[in-house]
C-alpha positions, 0 to 999 in steps of 0.5 A: 500500500502506498503512502496515500493509501495509508493516509486514507486508511488512518483517516478512515479509522480516525473517523470511525473511532470514538475513543481515538477522537475523544482521546486526541481531543483531550490529550492535545490539551493535556500535552499542552499542560505537561509541556507548559509544566516542563517549560516553566519548571526551570523558572520555578526551580530558580524562584524557589530554593531546593528546600522550598521546592522539596517542602512545596511538593511534599505538601502537595503530595499530602494534599493529592493523597488525601484528596483521593480518599476525600472524594469518597469514591463518589465518582464511581457511581456517577460514571456507572449510572449516568449512562444507564438512563437517558432521561434528563430528569433522572440524570439530574437527580443522579448529579444532585444526589452525588454532589449533595452526598460529597458536600455533606460528608466532606463538611462533616469531616473537615469542619470539626477537624478545622475547628478542633485543631485535629489537623495539627496532630496529623501534621505533627505525625507527617512532618519530622522537620519543623514547619510553621504550620499556622502560615500554611493552614488556610492554604492547605485547607483550600488546596484540599477542598479544591483538589476534591472539587476539581476532580469531581468536576473534571470527572463530570465533563468526561462522563457526560462527554463534554470534551470541549468544555473540559478542554476550555477548563484545562486551558484556562487552568494552564494560563491563569494558574501559571501566570498568577503563580509566577507573577506573585513569586516575582512580586513577593520575592523574599517572602515565603515562596511555598505559601505564596505559590500554594495560596495563589494556585488554589485561589485561581483554582477556586475562581475557575471552578466557580466559573465552570461549575455552571455547566454542572449546575445547569444539568443537575436537578434539585431532587435528592434520590434516596434510592441512589444512595444505597447503590451508589455507596455500595460501589463507592465505599470499597473504592474509598477504603482502597484509597485509604490503603492507597495513602500508604502505597502512594505516600509511604515513600515520601513519608519515610523520605521526610523522616530519614532526610531533608527537604533538600534531598527530597527535591531530587526525588520530586523533580524526577517524579515531576518529570515522570508525571507525564505518563500518569497524565497521559494515561489519565486522559486515556482512562477517562476517555476509555472508561465510559466506552468500556462500561457501555460495551456489554460484550465481555469478549470484545472488552477483553480483546480490546484491553489486551491490545491496549496493554501492549500498545500502552507499554510500547508507547510509554517505554519510548516516551520514557527514553525521550524524557531521560534524554530531554532531562539530560540535555537541559541539565547539561545546558544549564537550563536546570541547575547542575545541583539537580543532576542526581535526578537522572539516576532516580528517573529511570526507576520512577518511569518504569514504576509509572508505566506499571502503575498506568496499566493497573486501571485497565484491569480495575475497570473490570471491577466496576464493570462486574460491580465487584469494587469490594475487591479493591479493598482487599487488594489495597490491604495486601498492597498496603502491607507490602509497600509499608514493609518495603519502605521500612526496609529500603528507604532508611538504608538507601534514601531516594533510591530506596523510595524509587525502588519501593514505588517500582516493586509496589506497582509491579505487585499491584499489576500482577495481582490485578492481572490474576484476579481479573483473569480469574473473573473473566475466565469464569464468566466466559466459561459459564457464558453468564451475560453481564447486565 
């Protein structure tokens, strides 16, 4: 086949593929997000000391980790039930019920914690190094709430297939957050860079959330459907329990690093993690585009065949991308765009990249637990992985520092992938053998 024929073939496949259209639409913006992050990273590294950069990212890790728990898994029933009924009134009830549940539970948890200063005990546990927590407290609370709400709003755009609105939302976040953060860091140079960046970032997030949540409010009903609560929480709570275990799995490496080192040493680890974050960023876009189509498909054999193909392609693409990232970081350090003092990042980066590849492949298997409505499995596997990760962290990080932390991440995600592979293989094999239809 000649070149013109190949072009026509790929154009035809693009027109027929809903997944490819949706993925490219979202991914084009996500690439812009990541590209802006790479381009601005040297600027942020020069506006913040190594200690400030390490501290800021450690606080950000805490916020992102706890935010995963504090959405209470309520994005799962939204993703699962939204397409079960085409009636706008029923969909409006679902949106209102899920959002009301989220706001109520979040308020019941955070308001007492803030009023009675329970958060001080948590911070005392999480930080060996002394920090002036009073100066960060409002910023951390704002960041935590906004991270949860932004996640739910983004999930809403994906589930309802409002891809254009999602693009606009993400582009606005790129421009406003980065411009505001850099401007404030320049203007308030000499002041606490961590506090300035934290407050500025999440005030901008709040402004944009209020603007774009109008689309959610317009579609949302005003009636709370009690019958949805039971079925929704049945799916959501096991995911939340799994997320609690995920605190240990995803945050344990940073926690033990902080206990056994300094924020300056942690800056190498966070820089490597920031560079490797392009992989979960791209995969999250793919997963959010893929999941609604996966759940709509009632032919389990077709889903299994598609998943197997996707796994191979994802591994190949992310392996090639990882090599390019390593080469890029090597070049910018040699050229002095990123200071030479961050050179140690190059030795940690390959381990973290491989870890992220394994991590990205796991959700393609966990999708089946939503499909089969067996999300309770995530709690059981979460407990097992929690034990594995905690044991490895205590064994390796005190002895090997950042290299131990990267190795813990790698081994934990590899165990995660293998575990879910055998679990989902067992479920699907049993289902296909018995020829039980999926409702």
